[in-house]
C-alpha positions in Angstrom: 120.5 88.7 83.1 122.7 87.6 86.0 122.6 89.7 89.3 126.3 91.3 89.8 128.3 90.2 93.5 129.8 92.8 94.8 132.7 93.1 97.7 132.1 94.9 100.7 134.2 95.3 103.7 131.5 96.2 106.8 134.4 97.4 109.8 132.7 97.0 112.9 130.0 94.4 113.9 127.6 95.7 116.9 124.3 95.9 116.0 124.0 98.4 112.9 127.1 97.1 111.5 126.2 93.7 112.2 122.9 93.9 110.7 124.2 95.5 107.6 126.6 92.2 106.9 123.9 89.9 107.5 121.7 91.6 105.0 125.0 92.0 102.5 125.5 88.5 102.8 122.0 87.5 102.7 121.9 89.1 99.6 124.7 87.2 98.3 127.4 89.7 97.9 131.2 89.4 99.5 131.6 90.8 102.7 134.8 91.1 104.6 133.8 91.2 108.1 136.6 93.4 110.3 136.1 94.0 114.2 138.3 94.4 117.1 137.0 91.8 119.4 137.1 88.6 118.6 134.0 87.2 120.0 131.7 89.5 117.2 134.1 88.2 114.6 133.6 84.0 115.7 129.6 85.1 115.5 129.8 86.4 112.3 132.0 83.7 110.2 128.5 82.5 109.4 127.3 85.5 108.4 130.5 86.4 106.4 132.7 85.8 103.0 135.8 86.5 105.6 135.9 87.3 109.2 139.2 89.0 110.4 139.9 90.5 113.9 142.1 93.7 113.8 142.4 97.5 114.2 141.4 99.4 111.5 142.8 102.1 112.8 146.0 100.7 111.7 147.0 101.0 108.3 149.0 98.5 108.0 146.1 96.5 108.6 144.0 97.8 107.0 146.9 96.9 103.3 147.3 93.3 105.0 143.9 92.4 104.2 143.9 94.2 100.8 141.2 96.9 101.9 142.0 98.7 98.3 140.6 95.6 96.8 137.4 96.4 98.3 135.0 99.3 96.3 132.4 99.9 99.3 133.5 100.1 102.8 131.2 100.3 105.4 132.4 102.3 108.6 130.4 100.8 111.7 132.1 101.3 115.0 130.3 102.1 117.9 130.8 105.1 120.0 134.7 105.5 119.7 134.2 108.6 117.5 138.4 108.9 117.3 138.3 105.4 116.1 135.9 105.9 113.3 137.3 109.2 112.0 141.2 108.0 111.8 139.6 104.6 109.6 137.5 106.8 107.3 140.0 109.2 107.0 142.7 106.2 105.9 140.0 104.3 103.5 140.0 107.6 101.7 143.5 108.1 101.5 143.9 104.6 100.1 141.1 105.7 97.3 138.3 103.6 98.3 135.3 104.9 95.8 132.4 104.5 98.5 133.1 105.0 102.0 129.7 105.2 104.3 130.1 105.6 107.8 128.2 105.9 111.0 127.8 108.9 113.2 126.8 109.6 116.3 126.3 112.9 116.1 126.4 116.0 114.4 129.9 117.4 115.3 131.1 114.0 114.3 129.0 113.9 110.7 130.6 117.5 110.4 134.2 115.8 110.4 133.1 112.8 108.6 131.9 115.4 105.7 135.0 117.2 106.2 137.4 114.2 105.6 135.7 113.1 102.4 133.2 110.4 103.7 130.9 109.8 100.7 127.5 109.0 102.8 127.1 110.0 106.9 124.3 107.4 108.3 122.1 107.6 111.8 120.8 105.0 112.1 118.3 106.6 115.0 117.6 109.4 114.0 116.5 108.1 109.9 114.5 105.1 111.7 113.4 107.4 114.7 111.5 110.0 111.0 110.0 106.9 109.6 108.2 105.3 112.1 107.3 109.1 112.8 106.1 109.7 109.9 104.4 106.5 109.6 102.8 106.7 112.9 101.0 109.9 112.4 98.9 108.9 109.4 96.6 106.2 108.3 97.5 106.2 105.0 101.2 106.4 105.5 102.7 103.1 104.5 106.6 104.3 104.4 108.7 107.0 104.4 112.1 107.5 102.7 113.8 110.8 103.1 116.6 111.5 100.5 117.5 114.7 101.8 116.6 117.4 104.0 113.9 118.6 101.8 113.1 116.0 99.7 111.6 112.8 100.1 109.9 109.3 99.0 106.8 108.0 100.3 104.2 105.0 99.6 100.7 105.8 100.1 97.3 104.2 100.3 94.8 105.5 97.5 91.1 105.9 99.3 87.7 106.8 97.8 88.5 110.2 96.7 90.6 109.2 93.9 89.5 105.8 93.2 88.7 105.5 89.5 90.6 108.7 88.2 93.9 109.1 86.7 97.4 110.8 86.9 96.0 113.1 84.2 92.6 113.7 86.2 94.4 114.3 89.6 97.2 116.1 87.5 99.7 115.7 91.0 102.6 117.3 89.1 101.2 120.7 88.5 98.9 121.0 91.1 101.9 120.1 93.9 104.8 119.8 91.9 105.4 115.5 93.0 105.7 112.6 90.6 104.0 109.6 91.1 107.4 107.0 90.0 104.8 104.2 90.8 101.7 102.3 91.2 101.4 99.0 93.1 98.2 97.1 92.1 96.5 94.3 93.6 97.5 92.5 90.8 100.9 94.1 89.2 102.9 96.5 89.8 102.7 100.0 87.4 106.4 101.5 86.7 106.6 105.1 85.7 103.3 105.0 85.2 101.3 107.4 82.3 99.3 110.2 82.5 95.9 107.9 81.2 96.7 105.6 83.9 93.9 104.6 86.4 94.3 104.6 90.1 92.0 102.6 92.2 91.1 102.6 95.8 93.4 100.4 97.1 96.1 100.8 95.1 99.9 102.1 96.9 101.3 105.7 95.2 104.9 105.6 95.8 105.8 109.2 95.2 108.3 111.5 95.3 109.2 115.2 95.7 109.8 118.4 98.4 108.2 117.5 101.9 106.1 120.0 101.8 104.6 119.1 98.3 104.1 115.2 99.5 102.2 116.3 102.8 100.1 119.0 100.8 99.4 115.9 98.4 98.5 113.6 101.6 96.3 116.6 103.2 94.7 117.1 100.0 93.6 114.4 97.9 93.5 111.3 100.7 
């Protein structure tokens, strides 16, 4: 099955918006890069399908570039909260189905949520949490925050659970978490069965409440 090519627009080509633009483009998607500053636009000509200079708070400009044709728009405007809010408002009024916006602070986030932003992103906060979680444990390889209560973790299996099955460990009943996959030395086992065996060094990918994941880590490792 061929990979589905999607159309994205990235508004604001600073550090965050620029990295999003580069990665989407490297993945083979069509990306429209937009910024008010010509220097940034020229820089991203090679990392986008099209790069345009313009003011995203101007509804006529947004109409002229056919913003309604994009299903996904990322608003990564820097410190100008007013421009971020006005741009988001226009995008939602145009009927864009998925508008993801970078927020500067909690107050900015509340406004964005009020006007209909589909997802509000705090890059520094989210990365800070992931780094802190990884640094706090020698076994925890990665931490993905899904919400205030739920997360996904990658954790390395150690000797205490070596050669034991998921049924034997009974993690769903004991801890209320779900093992989504086991990344072994030779293969990746997605949606493992209860009879599957865990070996020392395997990477467990688990999802659940943050407190339950912490209990699992403390008691099983």
